[in-house]
C-alpha positions in Angstrom: 42.8 34.3 18.8 39.3 34.0 20.2 38.1 31.4 22.7 40.6 29.0 24.2 38.0 26.3 24.7 38.5 23.0 22.8 35.7 21.3 21.1 35.9 17.5 21.1 34.0 15.0 19.0 34.2 11.2 19.1 33.3 9.0 16.2 33.6 5.5 17.4 31.4 3.7 14.9 34.3 2.7 12.7 38.1 2.2 13.3 40.4 4.2 11.0 43.6 2.4 12.0 42.9 -0.4 9.4 45.7 0.5 7.0 43.4 2.0 4.4 42.9 5.7 3.4 39.7 7.5 4.8 38.2 10.7 3.7 37.6 13.3 6.6 35.7 16.5 6.1 35.1 19.3 8.6 32.5 21.9 8.0 32.1 24.9 10.1 28.8 26.9 9.7 26.9 29.5 11.7 23.4 29.1 13.2 21.8 32.5 13.7 19.1 33.2 16.3 17.5 36.5 17.3 19.7 36.5 20.5 23.2 35.5 19.2 25.1 33.5 16.5 26.5 30.1 17.3 28.9 28.0 15.3 28.5 24.3 14.6 31.2 21.9 13.4 30.2 18.9 11.4 32.7 16.0 10.8 32.1 13.6 8.1 34.0 10.3 7.6 34.1 8.4 4.4 32.0 10.7 2.3 29.2 11.1 4.9 28.7 7.4 5.8 29.6 8.5 9.4 29.2 11.9 10.8 28.9 13.9 14.1 28.1 17.4 15.1 29.3 19.6 17.9 28.6 23.1 19.0 31.7 25.2 18.9 30.3 28.4 20.5 29.8 32.1 19.7 33.4 33.4 20.2 34.4 32.9 16.6 32.0 35.6 15.2 33.9 38.1 13.1 37.2 36.3 13.2 39.3 35.0 10.3 41.3 31.8 10.0 45.1 32.7 10.4 46.6 29.3 11.2 45.3 25.8 10.4 46.8 23.0 12.5 46.3 19.5 11.1 47.1 16.3 13.0 47.1 17.9 16.5 47.2 21.1 18.7 50.4 23.0 18.7 51.6 23.8 22.3 54.5 25.7 23.7 57.1 23.0 22.9 55.3 19.9 21.9 52.2 18.7 20.0 49.1 18.0 22.1 46.7 15.2 21.2 48.9 14.5 18.1 48.0 12.0 15.5 50.1 9.0 14.6 49.5 8.2 10.9 49.5 9.5 7.4 47.7 12.6 6.0 47.4 13.7 2.4 45.3 15.9 0.1 44.5 18.7 2.7 42.1 21.2 1.1 40.4 24.3 2.4 37.5 26.3 1.0 33.6 26.9 1.2 32.9 24.2 -1.4 33.3 20.4 -1.1 36.4 20.1 -3.4 38.1 23.1 -1.8 41.4 24.4 -2.9 44.7 22.5 -2.2 46.9 24.0 0.4 50.6 24.8 -0.1 53.5 23.1 1.8 53.0 23.6 5.5 55.0 26.5 7.0 55.9 24.5 10.0 56.1 20.7 10.7 56.7 19.1 14.0 57.6 15.4 14.1 56.5 15.0 10.5 58.3 12.7 8.0 57.7 12.6 4.2 56.0 9.5 2.8 53.9 6.9 4.5 56.0 3.8 5.0 55.9 1.7 8.2 57.3 -1.6 9.0 55.2 -4.7 9.4 54.8 -5.4 13.1 54.0 -9.1 12.2 57.5 -9.6 10.8 58.9 -10.4 14.2 56.3 -13.3 14.6 55.0 -12.1 17.9 52.0 -14.5 17.9 52.0 -18.1 19.3 51.3 -21.2 17.3 47.8 -21.8 15.9 47.1 -18.2 15.3 47.4 -15.4 12.7 48.9 -12.0 13.1 47.1 -8.8 12.0 48.6 -5.4 11.5 46.6 -2.9 13.7 48.8 0.2 12.7 52.2 -0.5 14.2 50.7 -2.9 16.7 50.2 -6.6 16.1 47.0 -8.3 17.0 46.8 -12.1 17.4 43.7 -14.1 16.4 43.5 -17.7 17.4 42.4 -20.3 15.0 39.0 -22.0 15.6 39.3 -24.4 18.5 42.1 -22.5 20.2 41.7 -20.0 23.0 43.5 -17.6 25.4 46.7 -15.5 24.9 48.7 -18.7 24.2 46.0 -20.1 21.9 45.7 -23.4 23.7 43.8 -26.3 22.2 40.2 -26.3 23.7 40.2 -30.0 24.1 43.2 -29.6 26.5 40.9 -27.6 28.7 38.3 -30.4 28.8 35.1 -28.3 28.1 33.0 -31.4 27.8 31.0 -32.7 30.7 29.8 -36.2 31.9 32.9 -38.0 30.7 32.3 -36.9 27.1 35.2 -37.1 24.6 36.3 -33.8 23.1 37.8 -33.7 19.5 38.8 -31.1 17.1 36.2 -30.1 14.4 37.3 -26.9 12.5 34.1 -26.8 10.6 32.0 -26.3 13.8 31.3 -22.8 15.1 33.6 -23.5 18.2 36.3 -25.5 16.4 35.7 -28.6 18.5 32.8 -31.0 19.3 31.9 -33.2 22.4 30.9 -36.9 21.6 28.1 -37.5 24.1 27.1 -40.9 25.3 23.6 -42.3 24.9 22.2 -40.6 28.0 23.4 -37.1 27.5 23.0 -34.4 24.8 23.9 -30.8 24.3 26.9 -28.8 23.2 28.9 -29.8 26.2 26.8 -33.0 26.9 25.4 -31.2 30.0 21.8 -32.4 29.5 20.7 -35.8 30.7 17.8 -37.8 29.2 16.1 -40.7 30.8 15.4 -42.2 27.5 16.7 -40.9 24.2 14.0 -40.7 21.7 15.0 -40.9 18.0 14.9 -37.9 15.8 11.4 -36.5 15.3 10.2 -37.9 18.6 10.1 -36.7 22.1 9.0 -37.7 25.7 9.9 -39.7 28.7 9.5 -42.5 29.4 7.3 -42.9 26.3 8.3 -41.3 23.0 5.7 -39.5 20.7 6.0 -37.8 17.4 7.0 -34.1 17.2 4.3 -32.9 14.7 6.5 -30.1 13.5 5.9 -28.9 10.0 9.1 -28.7 8.0 7.2 -26.9 5.3 6.8 -23.9 7.6 10.4 -23.7 8.4 10.4 -25.8 11.6 13.0 -28.4 12.5 11.4 -31.9 12.4 13.3 -32.7 15.6 11.5 -30.9 18.4 12.5 -30.4 22.1 13.1 -33.8 23.7 11.7 -32.7 27.0 8.7 -30.3 26.2 8.0 -31.2 22.6 8.0 -27.6 21.5 8.8 -27.0 17.8 11.8 -24.9 17.0 12.9 -23.1 13.9 15.5 -24.6 11.5 19.0 -23.4 11.5 19.3 -20.0 10.0 15.6 -19.3 10.4 13.6 -16.9 12.6 10.0 -16.8 13.7 8.3 -13.3 13.9 6.1 -12.7 17.0 2.5 -13.9 16.3 3.6 -15.8 13.2 2.8 -19.6 12.7 5.8 -20.2 10.5 9.6 -19.8 10.5 11.2 -17.6 7.8 14.7 -18.0 6.4 17.2 -15.4 7.5 18.7 -14.9 4.1 21.5 -12.8 5.4 23.6 -11.2 2.6 27.0 -12.8 3.0 28.8 -9.7 1.7 27.1 -7.3 4.2 26.8 -9.5 7.3 29.1 -11.2 9.6 27.1 -14.5 10.2 24.3 -16.5 8.5 22.2 -16.5 11.6 19.8 -13.8 12.6 17.7 -12.6 15.5 15.2 -15.3 16.6 12.2 -12.8 16.6 13.2 -9.8 14.4 15.2 -11.7 11.8 17.8 -8.9 12.0 21.2 -10.0 10.7 24.5 -8.8 12.1 25.5 -6.1 9.7 28.9 -4.7 8.8 29.7 -1.1 9.6 27.5 1.3 7.6 25.3 -1.5 6.1 21.6 -1.3 6.9 18.5 -3.4 6.3 17.3 -6.6 7.9 19.3 -8.8 5.6 22.3 -6.3 5.5 21.9 -5.8 1.8 21.6 -2.0 1.6 23.4 1.3 2.3 21.9 4.5 3.7 23.6 6.4 0.8 21.8 5.7 -2.5 25.1 5.8 -4.4 26.8 3.3 -2.1 27.4 -0.4 -2.7 27.7 -3.2 0.0 31.2 -4.6 0.2 33.2 -6.8 2.6 34.5 -3.6 4.4 31.1 -2.0 4.6 29.5 0.6 2.3 31.6 1.9 -0.6 30.5 4.9 -2.6 30.1 4.5 -6.4 30.9 7.8 -8.3 30.2 6.9 -12.0 26.9 5.0 -11.8 24.3 3.2 -9.6 25.6 0.5 -7.2 24.7 -3.2 -7.2 21.6 -3.5 -4.9 18.7 -5.7 -4.1 15.2 -4.3 -4.8 11.8 -6.2 -5.4 13.6 -9.5 -5.0 16.1 -8.8 -7.9 19.8 -8.1 -7.6 20.4 -5.2 -10.0 24.0 -4.9 -11.3 26.2 -1.9 -11.1 25.1 0.3 -14.0 26.4 3.5 -15.6 24.4 6.8 -15.3 21.5 7.4 -17.8 21.6 3.7 -18.9 18.9 1.0 -18.2 19.6 -2.4 -16.6 17.6 -5.5 -17.9 17.7 -8.6 -15.7 15.5 -11.7 -15.3 12.2 -11.3 -13.4 12.1 -12.3 -9.7 12.2 -15.9 -8.7 8.9 -17.6 -9.6 8.2 -15.5 -12.7 9.3 -15.3 -16.3 10.4 -12.4 -18.5 12.7 -9.4 -18.1 12.6 -6.6 -15.6 14.0 -3.1 -16.4 15.3 -0.3 -14.2 16.9 3.0 -15.1 19.9 4.6 -13.4 19.5 8.4 -13.1 22.4 10.7 -12.5 20.5 12.8 -10.0 18.3 10.3 -8.1 20.2 7.1 -8.6 18.1 4.0 -9.2 14.5 4.7 -10.2 11.6 2.3 -9.4 11.9 -1.1 -11.2 9.5 -1.9 -13.9 8.2 -5.4 -13.6 5.2 -5.0 -15.9 6.6 -7.5 -18.4 7.0 -10.3 -15.9 4.6 -13.3 -16.1 3.9 -15.9 -13.5 4.1 -19.5 -14.6 0.4 -20.3 -14.1 -0.5 -17.5 -16.3 1.8 -18.9 -19.0 -0.3 -22.0 -19.0 -3.5 -20.0 -19.2 -2.0 -18.0 -22.1 -1.4 -21.3 -24.0 -5.1 -22.2 -23.8 -6.0 -18.6 -24.8 -3.8 -18.6 -27.8 -5.3 -21.9 -28.9 -8.7 -20.1 -28.9 -7.4 -17.1 -30.7 -5.8 -19.2 -33.5 -9.1 -21.1 -33.9 -7.4 -24.3 -33.0 -10.0 -24.8 -30.3 -13.7 -23.8 -30.6 -15.1 -22.0 -27.6 -18.1 -23.8 -26.3 -20.0 -24.1 -23.0 -17.7 -27.0 -22.1 -14.6 -25.0 -23.0 -16.0 -21.9 -21.2 -16.6 -24.0 -18.0 -13.0 -25.2 -18.1 -11.6 -21.8 -18.8 -13.5 -20.1 -15.9 -12.3 -22.8 -13.5 -8.7 -22.4 -14.7 -8.9 -18.7 -14.4 -10.0 -18.9 -10.8 -7.4 -21.5 -9.9 -4.6 -19.4 -11.5 -5.7 -16.0 -10.2 -6.3 -17.1 -6.5 -3.2 -19.3 -6.5 -0.8 -16.6 -7.5 0.5 -14.6 -4.6 1.9 -11.7 -6.6 0.4 -10.5 -9.9 2.5 -8.8 -12.6 1.3 -6.6 -15.5 1.5 -9.4 -18.1 -0.6 -11.5 -15.8 -3.4 -9.0 -16.0 -3.0 -8.6 -19.7 -3.5 -12.4 -20.2 -6.5 -12.5 -17.7 -8.1 -9.5 -19.5 -7.9 -11.1 -22.9 -9.4 -14.4 -21.3 -12.3 -12.5 -19.6 -12.9 -10.5 -22.9 -13.3 -13.6 -24.9 -15.2 -15.6 -22.2 -17.8 -12.8 -21.3 -18.2 -11.9 -25.0 -19.1 -15.6 -25.8 -21.6 -15.7 -22.8 -23.3 -12.5 -23.9 -24.1 -14.0 -27.3 -25.8 -17.0 -25.7 -29.5 -17.3 -24.6 -31.7 -19.8 -22.8 -30.0 -23.0 -22.0 -27.0 -22.2 -24.1 -25.6 -20.2 -21.1 -22.8 -22.0 -19.4 -24.4 -21.0 -16.0 -27.3 -23.3 -16.8 -25.0 -26.2 -17.3 -22.5 -25.6 -14.6 -23.6 -24.6 -11.1 -20.2 -23.2 -10.2 -19.6 -21.2 -13.4 -20.8 -17.8 -11.9 -18.8 -18.3 -8.7 -15.6 -19.2 -10.6 -16.0 -16.2 -12.8 -16.7 -13.8 -9.8 -13.9 -15.2 -7.6 -11.4 -15.1 -10.5 -12.3 -11.4 -11.1 -12.1 -10.7 -7.4 -8.5 -12.0 -7.2 -7.6 -9.8 -10.3 -9.2 -6.7 -8.8 -7.5 -6.8 -5.4 -6.0 -3.6 -3.9 -2.5 -4.7 -4.7 -3.1 -4.7 -8.5 -4.8 -1.3 -8.8 -1.6 0.3 -10.0 -1.0 -2.4 -12.6 -4.5 -1.9 -14.0 -3.8 1.8 -14.4 -0.5 1.0 -16.1 -2.4 -1.4 -18.4 -4.4 1.5 -19.8 -6.5 0.7 -22.8 -5.0 -2.6 -23.7 -8.0 -4.9 -24.8 -10.5 -3.2 -22.6 -8.7 -2.3 -19.3 -10.4 -2.4 -16.0 -13.3 -0.2 -17.3 -14.0 -2.5 -20.1 -14.0 -5.5 -17.7 -16.6 -3.8 -15.5 -18.7 -3.0 -18.4 -18.6 -6.7 -19.7 -19.5 -7.9 -16.2 -22.5 -5.7 -16.1 -23.6 -6.8 -19.6 -23.2 -10.5 -18.6 -25.3 -9.9 -15.4 -28.0 -8.4 -17.5 -27.8 -11.4 -19.8 -28.4 -13.7 -16.9 -31.4 -11.6 -15.8 -33.0 -11.7 -19.2 -32.8 -15.5 -19.2 -33.7 -16.1 -15.5 -37.3 -16.8 -16.0 -36.8 -18.9 -19.3 -34.1 -21.1 -17.8 -35.4 -21.2 -14.2 -32.1 -19.9 -13.0 -31.9 -19.3 -9.2 -31.2 -15.9 -7.9 -27.4 -15.2 -7.6 -25.7 -14.1 -4.4 -21.9 -14.4 -4.4 -19.5 -12.7 -1.9 -15.9 -12.8 -3.0 -13.1 -11.0 -1.1 -13.3 -7.9 -3.5 -16.7 -8.3 -5.3 -20.3 -8.9 -4.4 -22.6 -10.1 -7.2 -26.3 -10.2 -6.5 -29.2 -10.9 -8.9 -32.2 -10.7 -6.7 -35.7 -11.7 -8.1 -38.8 -9.9 -6.8 -42.2 -11.4 -7.2 -44.3 -8.9 -5.2 -44.1 -5.1 -5.5 -44.8 -2.5 -2.7 -45.1 1.2 -2.6 -42.1 1.6 -0.4 -38.4 1.8 -1.1 -36.6 -1.5 -1.2 -33.0 -2.0 0.1 -30.6 -4.2 -1.7 -28.6 -6.4 -1.2 -30.8 -8.2 1.2 -28.1 -9.6 3.3 -30.6 -10.9 5.9 -32.1 -13.3 3.3 -31.2 -17.0 2.9 -29.1 -16.3 -0.3 -26.2 -14.9 1.7 -26.3 -17.4 4.5 -22.9 -18.7 5.5 -21.0 -16.2 3.4 -18.7 -13.7 5.2 -19.6 -10.1 4.4 -16.8 -7.6 4.1 -19.1 -4.5 4.0 -22.7 -5.1 5.3 -23.3 -1.2 5.4 -23.2 -0.3 1.7 -26.8 -0.5 0.2 -29.0 0.7 -2.6 -32.4 2.0 -1.8 -34.6 1.7 -5.0 -37.9 3.6 -5.4 -41.0 1.6 -6.3 -41.2 3.0 -9.8 -37.7 1.6 -10.6 -39.0 -1.9 -10.0 -41.9 -1.7 -12.5 -41.7 -2.7 -16.1 -41.7 0.2 -18.6 -45.1 1.2 -19.9 -45.7 0.9 -23.6 -48.7 2.8 -25.2 -50.8 0.9 -27.9 -52.4 3.1 -30.6 -56.1 2.5 -31.2 -57.0 0.1 -34.1 -58.1 2.1 -37.2 -60.4 0.3 -39.7 -61.4 1.7 -43.2 -65.1 3.1 -43.4 -67.8 1.2 -45.4 -67.9 1.6 -49.2 -70.8 4.0 -49.0 -68.9 6.6 -47.2 -66.5 9.3 -48.5 -63.4 8.1 -50.1 -61.2 10.3 -47.9 -62.7 9.5 -44.6 -61.9 6.9 -42.1 -63.8 5.8 -39.1 -62.8 4.1 -35.8 -64.7 0.9 -35.4 -64.7 -0.9 -32.1 -63.6 -4.5 -32.6 -65.2 -7.0 -30.2 -62.7 -8.3 -27.7 -62.1 -12.0 -27.5 -61.7 -13.6 -24.1 -58.0 -14.1 -23.4 -56.1 -15.8 -20.6 -54.7 -13.7 -17.9 -51.1 -12.6 -18.7 -48.2 -14.1 -16.8 -47.0 -12.0 -13.8 -43.9 -10.1 -15.0 -40.8 -10.6 -12.9 -38.4 -8.0 -11.7 -34.6 -8.7 -11.3 -32.4 -6.3 -9.4 -28.7 -6.5 -10.6 -26.1 -5.3 -8.1 -22.2 -5.5 -8.4 -20.3 -4.1 -5.5 -16.5 -3.7 -5.9 -14.3 -3.3 -2.9 -11.3 -1.5 -4.4 -12.2 -0.8 -8.0 -12.1 2.9 -7.5 -8.2 2.9 -7.2 -8.0 0.8 -10.4 -10.2 2.8 -12.6 -8.5 5.7 -14.5 -8.3 9.0 -12.6 -10.5 10.9 -15.0 -13.1 13.4 -13.6 -15.5 15.7 -15.4 -17.5 18.4 -13.5 -20.6 18.6 -15.8 -22.7 20.4 -13.2 -22.3 24.1 -12.6 -20.8 25.3 -9.4 -19.1 21.9 -8.5 -15.4 22.0 -7.9 -13.1 19.0 -8.0 -10.9 18.4 -5.0 -7.2 19.2 -5.4 -6.2 15.7 -4.6 -9.1 13.4 -5.7 -9.3 9.9 -4.5 -12.1 7.3 -4.5 -13.0 6.5 -0.9 -15.9 4.0 -1.1 -16.8 0.8 -2.7 -18.1 1.1 -6.3 -21.7 0.0 -6.7 -23.2 -0.9 -10.1 -27.0 -1.2 -10.2 -29.5 -2.0 -12.9 -33.0 -3.4 -13.1 -34.7 -6.0 -15.5 -38.5 -5.8 -15.3 -41.0 -7.5 -17.4 -39.3 -8.2 -20.8 -36.8 -5.4 -21.0 -34.3 -3.3 -18.9 -35.6 -0.4 -16.9 -34.4 2.8 -18.5 -31.5 4.5 -16.8 -33.3 7.8 -16.2 -35.6 7.5 -13.2 -38.7 9.5 -12.3 -37.9 9.1 -8.5 -34.2 9.2 -7.5 -32.5 6.2 -5.9 -30.5 6.5 -2.7 -27.1 4.9 -2.0 -25.6 4.4 1.4 -21.7 4.0 1.3 -19.3 3.1 4.0 -16.1 5.1 3.6 -12.9 3.1 3.1 -10.8 5.6 5.1 -11.8 8.4 7.5 -8.5 10.1 8.3 -7.5 13.0 6.1 -10.5 12.6 3.9 -12.9 15.6 3.2 -15.2 17.2 0.7 -17.2 14.1 -0.5 -18.7 14.1 -3.9 -21.2 11.5 -5.3 -20.0 10.5 -8.7 -21.2 8.2 -11.6 -18.9 6.3 -14.0 -19.7 7.2 -17.6 -18.6 4.4 -19.9 -19.2 6.4 -23.1 -18.2 9.9 -22.2 -17.7 12.3 -25.2 -15.2 14.2 -23.1 -12.8 11.4 -22.0 -12.1 8.4 -24.1 -12.5 5.2 -22.2 -15.0 6.7 -19.6 -14.7 9.1 -16.7 -16.4 10.0 -13.5 -19.1 12.6 -13.7 -21.2 14.4 -11.0 -24.1 15.6 -13.1 -26.9 13.2 -11.8 -25.8 12.7 -8.2 -25.7 14.7 -5.0 -24.6 14.2 -1.3 -27.7 13.9 0.9 -26.1 13.1 4.2 -22.6 12.4 5.6 -20.9 11.7 8.9 -17.4 10.4 9.9 -17.9 6.9 8.3 -20.8 7.0 6.0 -22.2 9.0 3.0 -25.7 8.9 1.5 -26.0 9.8 -2.1 -29.0 10.6 -4.2 -29.0 9.9 -8.0 -31.5 10.2 -10.7 -30.1 7.5 -13.0 -29.2 3.9 -12.8 -25.4 3.1 -13.2 -22.2 2.7 -11.5 -21.6 5.0 -8.5 -19.0 5.9 -5.8 -17.7 8.7 -3.5 -14.9 10.9 -4.5 -13.1 12.8 -1.8 -10.1 15.1 -1.2 -7.1 13.3 0.3 -5.5 16.6 1.7 -5.1 17.2 5.4 -7.1 20.4 5.4 -10.0 18.7 7.2 -9.4 16.0 9.8 -12.4 13.7 10.0 -11.7 12.7 13.6 -14.1 12.6 16.4 -17.8 12.5 16.2 -19.3 15.1 13.9 -22.8 14.5 15.4 -21.5 15.6 18.8 -20.0 18.6 17.3 -23.3 19.5 15.5 -25.2 19.1 18.9 -22.8 21.4 20.7 -22.9 24.0 17.8 -26.7 24.1 17.6 -27.2 24.2 21.4 -24.6 27.0 22.0 -25.6 29.1 19.0 -29.4 28.7 20.1 -28.5 29.8 23.7 -26.7 32.8 22.2 -29.6 33.7 20.0 -32.0 33.8 22.9 -29.7 36.0 25.0 -29.2 38.4 22.0 -33.0 38.5 21.4 -33.6 39.3 25.0 -30.9 42.0 25.0 -32.6 43.7 21.9 -36.1 43.5 23.5 -34.8 45.0 26.7 -32.9 47.9 25.0 -35.9 48.6 22.8 -38.2 48.9 25.7 -36.0 51.6 27.4 -36.9 54.2 24.8 -37.1 56.8 27.7 -33.3 56.4 28.0 -32.3 58.4 25.0 -28.5 58.0 24.5 -26.1 57.0 21.8 -24.8 54.2 24.0 -28.2 52.4 24.1 -28.7 52.8 20.4 -25.2 51.4 19.6 -25.6 48.4 22.0 -29.1 47.6 20.5 -28.0 47.8 16.9 -24.9 45.7 17.7 -26.9 43.0 19.4 -29.4 42.9 16.5 -26.5 42.6 14.0 -24.9 39.8 15.9 -28.3 38.1 16.2 -29.0 38.2 12.5 -25.4 37.0 11.6 -25.7 34.0 14.0 -29.1 33.2 12.7 -27.9 33.3 9.1 -24.9 31.1 10.1 -27.3 28.6 11.8 -29.6 28.3 8.8 -26.7 28.0 6.2 -24.3 25.7 8.0 -25.4 22.7 6.0 -26.1 24.4 2.7 -22.7 23.9 1.1 -23.8 21.8 -1.8 -26.2 24.6 -3.1 -23.8 26.9 -4.8 -26.2 29.9 -5.2 -27.6 29.6 -1.6 -24.1 29.3 -0.2 -23.1 32.5 -2.0 -26.1 34.4 -0.6 -25.3 33.3 2.9 -21.7 34.3 2.5 -22.8 37.8 1.4 -25.1 38.1 4.3 -22.6 37.1 6.8 -20.2 39.7 5.4 -22.9 42.3 5.5 -23.8 41.7 9.1 
């Protein structure tokens, strides 16, 4: 009983008359709204690989299932829209397994069993064809090279043009081929050429070379008429790309080896997804010749991170060789709830790093003595290996970390002309560019996984800083030139100052000749040093004390002025400013933070959102102490502006007693100014600095905050003037004694004071005590 309307749903993505069993599930659920209750029917085929939904209506509310018709709709005398096929395992219930139903009470045109005759037994298909059973209906498929209902030989139809000869070729895509003469080409010999150029040449009447780079996936033989290069067979060229890429269609999940010329999309089988047709939408399904097949006792065979992972039982790991081009074993775990977890490729090693490790082990076993000549070779090899490896693995970083630990440790023990930089003009550049390739944004997660092995990324940064100070200490003695190296991820600058001013100096000095010809990836991040930070530390000399003459008392001494000898004027001390700017170091350093300043709260989702700047100064004969009398200023350009808020200026503490291995602290730094793209920090110490921000979406840094500030100040100022005028006018009307005048006057005064407090405290969020007072006053008024 209920509505007599039929609800129809068509699933045409996959045929079910293929002679195989298919699982079909029908789920009926209610969707409640404030107005009424509607019922939605969802049909799932093959365990959810294909599904559809249709709205049944609201007439079923309160009704119960009395009869269940399976296979068709029972009419007065016959079955309407009946199914012709086999049905088994009908279950009903509110859970996926359901309960098995008893034998049907009524059956119309139903036979026991599922045995049908093969329609191909009668040989209904012509010669040169094969017969396929499409559920009681034969289907004839012609062999390659035969076409039509009668499967006629294509060469009998003469598809070739210009008197070309047709012959059968089963290995070709059409099953035949046309033998063209010397003056024609093409599949059907339909194109005519005035002069046939040899392969790799084009033009008419004169032939010229094609200039197609086969190394980039292009066919060496270009278009004979235009000379345009074209991709090799089974390759595609993405839009805007200068190279052709292989299709790499997964044979099991695709119909053809060819793919789309622009997108590279292969032609997938039903239910198979991915550009290469090598994945299923269901994480527990595996690609097969018939589409996606669900695996119930483990994780399916799948391709991830360039590795084919075998079918694996639940709660067991799978170990396979590392991706092509690397060595070692990769591990991946199969979880019963989530399926395949992320693969662990940390133990993989690139072949160039294997050679570097061989040289390193020779040094560690004392088979080779580390000298300036070996250091020069090692730095050059490290740069070549790091820059030449497209993808770094965890073991690569471990090897590079050990190399740099030994190399920089050796250099820090040298002095004078024993430094390798005095004997090799490219040593510093090789060192910086090698470290830059290792500290790219793509290797940040690997550095964090590396943890405290050898020294980790924090130890590497500390060693680079100490090596830079070693160079500064020996700059005057060895006549080393100032250093200015801009690598893709690191800027190293040792700037020598010969004259001092009483004004702040900005570093790096990108406008100087040191940086000429080097591309700058961030010309906006600077350090402004006060004059006192550029002067050598003062040393007090006690007065000279000489014993009294013999005629005096035994327990008395006297200060005797010693005549000064004429001395030559002292050499002018030099000052060297040492700067290291890291582009993406913040993501590689450990996420450890310590709020050692009262009233400062860490963001809920902290993220480093600026380059990391390390600054130190060498003046006279020693390093300038870290604590400064006058604070320095740092201008940072933010790495990302969307969904970033609450900036905090932080300093990296290498030897924190709170966190082993170092952490970010906020004690000696504060935010001086910020806008949508920049933050200015003020710090009272030299060291390593950055900007920590919240990555939540509570504050959208979109638009121009300066424009918002102008609108806020102008509108609130106009409101204050109007309120002040209202208070003055109402106060002058004292002759009008009424409660209404008093209420309006007090209300205008309260609003005036609240807006004035808001205007004065809008930018006082960094001062915790003052911010608390302003909040109390705003609540009071």
